C-alpha positions, 0 to 999 in steps of 0.5 A, spaced: 407 826 471 408 833 473 401 837 474 400 844 472 394 847 474 390 854 472 384 857 474 380 860 469 373 862 467 369 856 464 370 855 456 369 850 451 375 846 451 373 844 458 371 837 458 366 836 464 363 830 462 368 825 467 368 830 473 366 827 479 367 830 486 362 825 490 356 829 490 351 828 485 348 835 485 355 838 484 357 833 478 350 834 475 351 842 475 357 842 472 356 837 467 349 840 465 347 847 468 354 851 469 355 852 461 348 856 461 348 859 467 356 862 466 353 864 458 347 868 461 351 871 467 347 867 472 353 865 475 361 866 473 364 859 473 371 858 474 375 851 473 381 849 476 384 846 470 390 840 470 393 842 463 398 836 462 392 831 462 387 836 460 382 835 466 377 839 470 380 838 477 375 842 480 371 848 480 367 854 484 362 859 482 361 866 484 355 871 484 353 877 486 348 877 492 344 881 498 344 879 505 339 882 510 342 886 515 338 883 520 341 876 519 348 878 520 351 877 527 350 884 531 357 885 532 358 885 524 352 889 523 353 895 528 359 896 523 355 897 517 350 902 514 343 901 517 340 898 510 336 893 510 340 889 505 347 889 504 351 887 498 356 881 498 359 876 493 356 868 493 360 862 493 355 858 490 359 852 489 365 849 490 368 842 488 374 838 487 374 831 483 376 825 487 381 823 483 385 830 486 383 830 493 388 831 498 392 836 494 390 842 497 386 844 491 379 846 495 384 851 499 387 853 492 380 854 489 377 858 495 383 863 496 382 864 488 375 866 490 376 870 496 382 874 492 377 875 486 371 877 490 376 882 494 379 885 487 372 886 485 370 890 490 375 896 487 369 896 482 363 893 485 361 893 493 361 887 497 361 887 505 362 880 505 363 873 501 357 868 503 357 860 502 352 855 504 355 848 507 352 842 504 354 838 510 358 839 517 364 837 514 363 843 509 361 847 515 367 846 519 372 846 513 370 854 511 370 855 519 377 853 519 379 859 514 375 864 518 368 864 516 363 865 521 356 862 521 349 866 520 346 866 527 340 863 525 342 858 520 349 855 522 350 852 515 350 859 512 357 863 513 360 869 511 367 872 511 367 880 511 372 883 506 376 886 512 378 879 514 379 877 506 384 883 505 388 880 511 388 873 509 390 874 502 395 879 504 399 874 508 403 875 514 
């Protein structure tokens, strides 16, 4: 079977009941809360949809966010205006169904989220993208792409928009 994946905003045609990433909180979010949060503009939910089998293979959420400038590393903070809070984008959740593991789909979702976040900065300011890793494995995965930990919260990470611009433009 040839697989064909698209990433698109959450819609009524996305059957979410069978989604299972192995993390109950993420599974329950997609099944029970994602639609409502998407409609209410609390989180923009993007689905990685396998079109030939009509299956949700993964998802991520994006929201606008504010970071206290004092929480950021000094080296990054020095380059920013001296505001109490700085605008950012938040990847609140990101997961791949276990049936689709090992195919690089998490990377595809992350790159799409970063590219989308960067594109939005043409109209809505954000100095970075923030994520909160659920565990050490997730933190290490984000770090492998260049995310940096907040000094006082190692499971909370960020990537400056300047780094994202380089990452998505390629070599």
